[in-house]
C-alpha positions in Angstrom: 142.1 74.7 270.6 139.8 75.8 267.9 142.5 75.9 265.2 142.2 79.7 264.9 145.6 81.6 264.7 146.4 84.1 267.5 146.0 84.2 271.2 143.8 81.8 273.2 140.8 83.2 275.1 142.8 82.9 278.4 145.8 84.7 277.0 143.7 87.5 275.6 142.0 87.8 279.0 145.3 88.1 280.8 146.7 90.5 278.3 143.6 92.7 278.5 144.0 92.9 282.3 147.7 93.9 281.9 146.8 96.5 279.3 144.1 98.0 281.5 146.0 97.9 284.8 149.5 98.9 283.5 149.3 100.1 279.9 146.4 102.4 280.2 147.7 104.4 283.2 151.1 104.8 281.5 149.4 106.0 278.3 147.3 108.5 280.3 150.3 109.9 282.0 152.1 110.1 278.6 149.1 111.8 276.9 148.7 114.4 279.7 152.4 115.1 279.6 152.4 115.4 275.8 149.4 117.8 275.8 151.1 119.8 278.6 154.1 120.3 276.3 151.9 122.2 273.8 150.9 125.8 274.2 147.6 125.7 276.0 144.8 125.2 273.4 141.3 126.3 273.8 139.0 124.3 276.1 137.2 122.6 273.2 140.4 121.9 271.3 141.9 120.3 274.4 138.7 118.3 274.9 138.9 117.1 271.3 142.6 116.1 271.7 141.8 114.1 274.9 138.8 112.4 273.3 140.9 111.5 270.2 143.8 110.2 272.3 141.3 108.3 274.5 139.9 106.4 271.4 143.3 105.9 269.7 144.9 103.9 272.6 142.6 100.9 272.1 142.8 100.6 268.3 146.0 98.5 268.3 144.6 96.2 271.0 141.2 95.5 269.5 142.0 91.9 268.9 143.0 91.4 272.6 139.7 92.8 273.9 137.4 91.1 271.4 135.2 88.5 273.1 136.9 88.7 276.5 133.8 89.8 278.3 132.0 86.7 277.2 132.5 83.2 278.6 135.3 80.9 277.4 134.2 79.6 274.0 136.6 76.6 274.4 135.0 75.6 277.7 131.8 74.4 276.1 128.6 74.3 278.2 129.9 73.8 281.8 127.3 74.8 284.4 
């Protein structure tokens, strides 16, 4: 361990997979359902709502996704 608080790289990688495969589809369904409950906005307003919701879902999980695409920093230089 590197002594940093928080999740290890492996744990962040697993959680990011769970969030993308389970959490994101659930969020999409909830967002579409929520917007459908409103009176139909104009095309551009609806587009802006979906873009905003599309960006907002990831904000609470930034720490999970940070550095996951890179190699394991704790593995060292294994070739």
